[in-house]
TIRO-2110 file (N, C-alpha, C; in Angstrom, 1 decimal):
// TIRO-2110
19.9, -3.7, -7.3, N, 1, A
18.5, -3.8, -7.0, CA, 1, A
17.7, -2.9, -7.9, C, 1, A
16.6, -3.3, -8.3, N, 2, A
15.7, -2.5, -9.1, CA, 2, A
14.4, -2.3, -8.4, C, 2, A
13.7, -1.3, -8.7, N, 3, A
12.4, -1.0, -8.0, CA, 3, A
11.4, -0.5, -9.1, C, 3, A
10.2, -1.0, -9.0, N, 4, A
9.1, -0.6, -9.9, CA, 4, A
8.0, 0.0, -9.1, C, 4, A
7.5, 1.2, -9.5, N, 5, A
6.5, 1.9, -8.8, CA, 5, A
5.1, 1.6, -9.4, C, 5, A
4.1, 1.4, -8.6, N, 6, A
2.7, 1.2, -9.0, CA, 6, A
1.7, 2.1, -8.4, C, 6, A
0.9, 2.8, -9.2, N, 7, A
-0.2, 3.6, -8.6, CA, 7, A
-1.4, 2.8, -8.7, C, 7, A
-1.9, 2.4, -7.5, N, 8, A
-3.1, 1.5, -7.4, CA, 8, A
-4.4, 2.3, -7.3, C, 8, A
-4.3, 3.6, -7.4, N, 9, A
-5.5, 4.4, -7.5, CA, 9, A
-6.0, 4.9, -6.2, C, 9, A
-7.2, 5.4, -6.2, N, 10, A
-7.8, 6.1, -5.0, CA, 10, A
-8.9, 5.2, -4.4, C, 10, A
-9.2, 5.6, -3.2, N, 11, A
-10.3, 4.9, -2.4, CA, 11, A
-11.2, 6.0, -2.0, C, 11, A
-12.5, 5.8, -2.4, N, 12, A
-13.5, 6.9, -2.1, CA, 12, A
-14.0, 6.7, -0.6, C, 12, A
-13.3, 7.5, 0.2, N, 13, A
-13.6, 7.5, 1.6, CA, 13, A
-13.3, 8.9, 2.2, C, 13, A
-14.2, 9.4, 3.1, N, 14, A
-14.0, 10.7, 3.7, CA, 14, A
-13.4, 11.7, 2.7, C, 14, A
-12.3, 12.4, 3.0, N, 15, A
-11.7, 13.4, 2.1, CA, 15, A
-10.8, 12.7, 1.1, C, 15, A
-10.7, 11.4, 1.1, N, 16, A
-10.0, 10.7, 0.1, CA, 16, A
-8.8, 9.9, 0.6, C, 16, A
-8.4, 8.9, -0.2, N, 17, A
-7.3, 8.1, 0.1, CA, 17, A
-6.6, 7.6, -1.2, C, 17, A
-5.4, 7.3, -1.1, N, 18, A
-4.7, 6.8, -2.3, CA, 18, A
-3.8, 5.6, -1.9, C, 18, A
-3.7, 4.7, -2.8, N, 19, A
-2.9, 3.5, -2.6, CA, 19, A
-1.8, 3.4, -3.6, C, 19, A
-0.6, 3.2, -3.2, N, 20, A
0.6, 3.1, -4.1, CA, 20, A
1.4, 1.9, -3.6, C, 20, A
2.3, 1.5, -4.5, N, 21, A
3.1, 0.3, -4.2, CA, 21, A
4.4, 0.3, -5.0, C, 21, A
5.3, -0.6, -4.5, N, 22, A
6.6, -0.7, -5.2, CA, 22, A
7.0, -2.2, -5.1, C, 22, A
7.6, -2.7, -6.1, N, 23, A
8.1, -4.0, -6.1, CA, 23, A
9.6, -3.8, -6.3, C, 23, A
10.4, -4.4, -5.4, N, 24, A
11.8, -4.4, -5.5, CA, 24, A
12.4, -5.8, -5.9, C, 24, A
13.4, -5.8, -6.6, N, 25, A
14.1, -7.0, -7.0, CA, 25, A
15.6, -6.9, -6.7, C, 25, A
16.1, -7.9, -6.0, N, 26, A
17.5, -7.9, -5.6, CA, 26, A
18.1, -9.2, -6.1, C, 26, A
18.8, -9.2, -7.2, N, 27, A
19.3, -10.5, -7.8, CA, 27, A
20.4, -11.1, -6.9, C, 27, A
20.9, -10.4, -5.9, N, 28, A
22.0, -10.9, -5.1, CA, 28, A
21.4, -11.7, -3.9, C, 28, A
20.1, -11.7, -3.7, N, 29, A
19.4, -12.4, -2.6, CA, 29, A
18.7, -13.5, -3.2, C, 29, A
19.3, -14.7, -3.3, N, 30, A
18.6, -15.9, -3.9, CA, 30, A
17.4, -16.4, -3.1, C, 30, A
17.3, -16.2, -1.8, N, 31, A
16.2, -16.7, -1.0, CA, 31, A
15.0, -15.8, -1.1, C, 31, A
15.2, -14.5, -1.2, N, 32, A
14.0, -13.5, -1.3, CA, 32, A
14.4, -12.4, -2.3, C, 32, A
14.4, -12.8, -3.6, N, 33, A
14.8, -11.7, -4.6, CA, 33, A
13.8, -10.6, -4.8, C, 33, A
12.5, -11.0, -4.6, N, 34, A
11.4, -10.0, -4.8, CA, 34, A
10.8, -9.6, -3.6, C, 34, A
10.4, -8.3, -3.5, N, 35, A
9.7, -7.8, -2.3, CA, 35, A
8.7, -6.8, -2.7, C, 35, A
7.5, -6.9, -2.1, N, 36, A
6.4, -6.0, -2.4, CA, 36, A
6.1, -5.1, -1.3, C, 36, A
5.8, -3.8, -1.6, N, 37, A
5.5, -2.8, -0.6, CA, 37, A
4.1, -2.2, -1.0, C, 37, A
3.2, -1.9, -0.1, N, 38, A
2.0, -1.1, -0.4, CA, 38, A
1.9, -0.1, 0.7, C, 38, A
1.6, 1.1, 0.3, N, 39, A
1.3, 2.1, 1.3, CA, 39, A
0.0, 2.9, 0.9, C, 39, A
-0.8, 3.2, 1.9, N, 40, A
-2.0, 3.9, 1.6, CA, 40, A
-2.0, 5.1, 2.6, C, 40, A
-2.5, 6.2, 2.0, N, 41, A
-2.6, 7.5, 2.8, CA, 41, A
-4.0, 8.0, 2.7, C, 41, A
-4.7, 8.3, 3.8, N, 42, A
-6.0, 8.8, 3.8, CA, 42, A
-6.2, 9.9, 4.8, C, 42, A
-7.3, 10.6, 4.5, N, 43, A
-7.5, 11.8, 5.4, CA, 43, A
-9.0, 11.9, 5.8, C, 43, A
-9.2, 12.4, 7.0, N, 44, A
-10.5, 12.7, 7.5, CA, 44, A
-10.3, 14.0, 8.3, C, 44, A
-10.8, 15.2, 7.7, N, 45, A
-10.5, 16.5, 8.3, CA, 45, A
-9.0, 16.8, 8.3, C, 45, A
-8.6, 17.1, 9.5, N, 46, A
-7.1, 17.4, 9.7, CA, 46, A
-6.3, 16.2, 10.1, C, 46, A
-6.9, 15.0, 10.2, N, 47, A
-6.2, 13.8, 10.6, CA, 47, A
-5.9, 13.0, 9.4, C, 47, A
-4.7, 12.5, 9.4, N, 48, A
-4.2, 11.7, 8.3, CA, 48, A
-3.7, 10.4, 8.8, C, 48, A
-3.9, 9.3, 8.1, N, 49, A
-3.4, 8.0, 8.5, CA, 49, A
-2.6, 7.4, 7.3, C, 49, A
-1.6, 6.6, 7.7, N, 50, A
-0.8, 5.9, 6.8, CA, 50, A
-0.8, 4.4, 7.2, C, 50, A
-1.1, 3.6, 6.2, N, 51, A
-1.1, 2.1, 6.4, CA, 51, A
-0.1, 1.5, 5.5, C, 51, A
0.7, 0.6, 6.1, N, 52, A
1.8, 0.0, 5.3, CA, 52, A
1.6, -1.6, 5.3, C, 52, A
2.1, -2.2, 4.2, N, 53, A
2.1, -3.6, 4.1, CA, 53, A
3.4, -3.9, 3.3, C, 53, A
4.1, -5.0, 3.6, N, 54, A
5.2, -5.5, 2.8, CA, 54, A
5.3, -7.0, 3.0, C, 54, A
5.8, -7.6, 1.9, N, 55, A
5.9, -9.0, 1.9, CA, 55, A
6.7, -9.5, 0.7, C, 55, A
7.3, -10.6, 0.8, N, 56, A
8.0, -11.2, -0.3, CA, 56, A
7.2, -12.4, -0.9, C, 56, A
5.9, -12.6, -0.5, N, 57, A
5.1, -13.6, -1.0, CA, 57, A
4.2, -13.1, -2.1, C, 57, A
4.4, -13.7, -3.3, N, 58, A
3.5, -13.5, -4.4, CA, 58, A
3.1, -12.0, -4.7, C, 58, A
2.0, -11.9, -5.3, N, 59, A
1.5, -10.6, -5.7, CA, 59, A
0.9, -9.8, -4.5, C, 59, A
1.0, -8.5, -4.4, N, 60, A
0.4, -7.8, -3.3, CA, 60, A
-1.2, -7.8, -3.4, C, 60, A
-1.8, -7.9, -2.2, N, 61, A
-3.3, -8.0, -2.1, CA, 61, A
-3.9, -6.6, -2.3, C, 61, A
-3.9, -6.1, -3.5, N, 62, A
-4.4, -4.7, -3.7, CA, 62, A
-5.8, -4.5, -3.3, C, 62, A
-6.7, -5.3, -3.7, N, 63, A
-8.1, -5.2, -3.4, CA, 63, A
-8.4, -5.2, -1.9, C, 63, A
-7.8, -6.2, -1.2, N, 64, A
-7.9, -6.3, 0.2, CA, 64, A
-7.3, -5.1, 0.9, C, 64, A
-6.2, -4.6, 0.4, N, 65, A
-5.5, -3.5, 1.1, CA, 65, A
-6.3, -2.2, 0.9, C, 65, A
-7.0, -2.1, -0.2, N, 66, A
-7.9, -0.9, -0.4, CA, 66, A
-9.0, -1.0, 0.7, C, 66, A
-9.5, -2.2, 0.9, N, 67, A
-10.6, -2.3, 1.9, CA, 67, A
-10.0, -2.0, 3.3, C, 67, A
-8.8, -2.4, 3.6, N, 68, A
-8.2, -2.1, 4.9, CA, 68, A
-8.0, -0.6, 5.0, C, 68, A
-7.5, 0.1, 4.0, N, 69, A
-7.3, 1.5, 4.0, CA, 69, A
-8.7, 2.2, 4.2, C, 69, A
-9.7, 1.8, 3.6, N, 70, A
-11.1, 2.4, 3.8, CA, 70, A
-11.5, 2.3, 5.2, C, 70, A
-11.3, 1.1, 5.8, N, 71, A
-11.7, 0.9, 7.2, CA, 71, A
-10.9, 1.8, 8.1, C, 71, A
-9.6, 1.9, 7.9, N, 72, A
-8.7, 2.8, 8.7, CA, 72, A
-9.1, 4.2, 8.7, C, 72, A
-9.4, 4.7, 7.5, N, 73, A
-9.8, 6.1, 7.4, CA, 73, A
-11.2, 6.3, 8.0, C, 73, A
-12.1, 5.4, 7.8, N, 74, A
-13.4, 5.5, 8.4, CA, 74, A
-13.4, 5.6, 10.0, C, 74, A
-12.4, 4.9, 10.6, N, 75, A
-12.2, 4.9, 12.0, CA, 75, A
-11.5, 6.1, 12.6, C, 75, A
-11.1, 7.1, 11.8, N, 76, A
-10.4, 8.2, 12.3, CA, 76, A
-11.3, 9.1, 13.2, C, 76, A
-12.6, 9.2, 12.9, N, 77, A
-13.5, 9.9, 13.7, CA, 77, A
-14.8, 9.2, 13.9, C, 77, A
END
């Protein structure tokens, strides 16, 4: 299995948020060889949230996931 890390940048919300991802490839799994993971971490004051997404369908929805992360952090307080 191989894994490739991706830094998808920051989201300007409250004290800040960051979005990262990883694509894994398993050549021994012919049905689902590729898998995408996205995780976002954001903070408002002392409260931190983590949002996760994973799928084996196509490219990860980075733009939409940044919007989701912004919404999650905005709802902390």
